[in-house]
Every structure is written in structure tokens, then in C-alpha cells.
C-alpha positions in Angstrom: -17.1 -31.0 7.4 -15.8 -29.2 4.3 -12.7 -30.3 2.7 -12.5 -27.1 0.5 -10.1 -24.3 0.7 -10.6 -22.1 3.8 -12.1 -18.6 3.2 -10.0 -15.8 4.5 -11.9 -12.7 5.4 -10.7 -9.1 5.7 -10.4 -7.9 9.2 -8.5 -4.7 9.3 -8.8 -1.9 6.6 -6.6 1.1 6.9 -6.9 4.3 4.9 -3.5 5.6 3.7 -3.0 9.3 3.5 -0.3 11.9 3.8 0.4 10.8 7.5 1.4 7.4 6.6 3.2 7.7 3.2 6.6 6.4 4.2 7.6 2.9 3.8 8.3 2.5 7.6 4.8 3.6 8.3 3.2 1.3 6.1 5.3 -1.7 7.2 4.3 -0.8 10.9 0.5 -1.0 9.8 1.2 -4.4 8.1 3.0 -5.6 11.3 0.0 -4.4 13.3 -2.3 -6.6 11.4 -3.7 -4.5 8.5 -5.2 -6.7 5.7 -6.4 -4.2 3.2 -5.1 -0.5 2.3 -7.6 2.1 1.0 -5.8 4.9 -0.8 -7.0 8.5 0.1 -6.4 10.6 -3.0 -8.3 13.6 -1.7 -5.5 15.3 -0.2 -2.4 16.5 -1.9 -1.6 17.2 -5.5 -1.2 15.1 -8.5 2.7 15.7 -8.2 2.7 14.5 -4.5 0.7 11.4 -5.4 3.1 10.6 -8.4 6.0 11.0 -6.2 5.0 8.4 -3.8 
């Protein structure tokens, strides 16, 4: 039996795009159990990305 630190593994990865750019949407995803966010920069302009 190991006495070292437990390894935490990523279980849920979510892609963040224009549909979930509000703080409320992101908090909902965290509350739903998302572990890692992937940013999708393929949609929108540079100005829109800088705004958020």
C-alpha cells in the first residue's frame, strides 16, 4: 500500500466557445463537474476574445 500523494486524474474536459462565454455558464460547467477547460479560439474576432 502506497503512502504517497494520491494521483488526481482529469475526468471531464469542456471546450469553451461563444456559447459559454458568460461567468454564469462557466460556473454551471464547474458545478456540473468539469475538471479542465479547453479554449476554442477558432470562432470570433481578436476584439471579441480580448473582451472576454
